[in-house]
N, C-alpha and C positions, 0 to 999 in steps of 0.2 A: 784263585785265578785273577790275574790282573788284566784289566782291559786298558788298552791305550787308545788314544784318539789318533786317527790318521789325519795328518794335515797335508793338504795339497797346496801347492803354490797358487796364489791368486787371491780372490776375494773370500775371506773367511767370515762366517757369521759367528754369533756367540757360542753356538754349539760346536763349532769347529768344522762344519760342513760347508762345502762350496755352494753358493746360491747363484744359479744362473739367472740372468735377467729374463723376465717373462715378456715374450714378444707378442702375446695374443691379447685382444681386447674382448672382454665379456660383454656382449651386446644384449643379453637377455634382460637385465634390469631396464635398459633404455627402451626396448621393445615393449615391455610391460607398461612403462610410464606412458609411452605414445598411445597404446591401445586404450588406456584409461582416459587420456585426454580426448581421444577420438570419440569415445562413448559419451563423455561429458558434453562435447560440442554437438553431437548428434541429438542429444536430449534437449539441450538448451536452445538450439537454433530455431525450432518451431515456436518456442516461447517468446523469442525476441521479435517475431514478425507480427504479433498481435497488436502492438502499438498501445497507445494511451487513449482511453475514451475521452473525447472532447465534444463540446457542443458547437456545431458549425454555424457560422452566421448565415443569414438569408441574403440572397442576391437576386438581381433582376436580369442577370446575364442569360443568354440563350443556352439551352442545353447542348451538350456535345452530341453530334449526330451519331447514331448507332450504325454499325455496318449493315448495309442493305442485304436483303435476301437475294441470292443470285437469280438471274433470269434463266429460264430453261427453254430451249428450242428442241422439240422432239420430232423425229422422223419415223412415221409408222411403217409397217411392212409393205405398204403400197408405194412408199416414197413420198408421201404427203407430209410437208412440214407443218408443225403446230407450234404456236407460241403460247405457253400455258395450255389452255384448252381451245384457243382460237385458231381456226384453220387458216393457213396462209396460202394464197394462190401465187403462182410464179410472178404475176405482175405486181402484187402488193407486198411481197416479202421484203424487198430491198427498201422501199420507202418507209415501211413500218419499223424495220430495224434501224434505219437512219434516224427516225424520230426518237426512238428509245436511246440511241447512242448520244444524240444531241442533249437529252435531258441530263445524262450522267456518263461522261466518257470513261470513267473508271469502274463502271458497273461490270460485274463478272457475268459472263455468258457461259452456260453449261449446255453442251450438245449431247442429246441422247438419240441413239439410232437403234432401230430394231436389228436383231442379229441377221435377219434375212435380207436387209437392204443392201444393195451393192455399195461397195466402198466408194465408188465414184460419186454416188448421190450424196453421201455424207460429206465428202470433200467439197462438193459443189455448194452445199449449204454452209459449210465452214468458211468457204471463200466469200460468200455473201455476207456472213457475219463480220469478217475482217474488212470487207469493202464498206460496210455500214459505219465502221469506226470503232468497233470494240477491240480493245487491246488485250483484254484478259479473257481468253477462251480456253475451256477445258472440256474434255470428253468424259462422259459418265459411263462406267462399266459396272457390272454386277459382280460383287465378290463371291467366292465360293460359299460363304455363309448365307447369301441371299440378300444382303443389304447393298444398296446402291452407294457407290463412292466415286467422287471425281478422281480421275487419274491425273497424275502430275504431268500435264502436257499444256502448260500455258503458252500462249503465243506472244 
C-alpha cells in the first residue's frame, strides 16, 4: 500500500501539513511567575522594615509631646454633668470647660450620657462643650460586646 501525502495550497510545513497560526496566548506560565514574585515580596517586605541597628546620639532637645488622654464629661441618669469624677453645677460648667479649652484648644472631649437621660439634656451639655471652645467632640456608646468606644461624631 502506498501512502501519499495530501498537499493543500498555502503554508506547508516540513511534514506536508498545513499549520494554522496560533492566535491564543498561554498565560499560565506568566501567572505562575507573578504568584512566585508575590510570595517573595510578601516574605521580604517585613524584613526590609526592620532597619539597621545604629547608636543614636544624645540631644538636649525637648521630647515630642505625646497625645493627651481625652477629657470625658459624663451625664448621670439624673441629668447631672460630671467632669471625670468632679460634679459640675449649671453655674460652674461653662467657666470650667472654658478654662480647660484655653489650656489646649485641640483637646478631645468625649461625652458620655446615661441611656435614661433625655436627648435634650445631652445636646445641652454638648452645646456648652462647643461654646467653651472645644472643636473635637465625640459621643461615647457601648458596643454590643460591652466595651465603650467613641462614635465617629466629631464636631
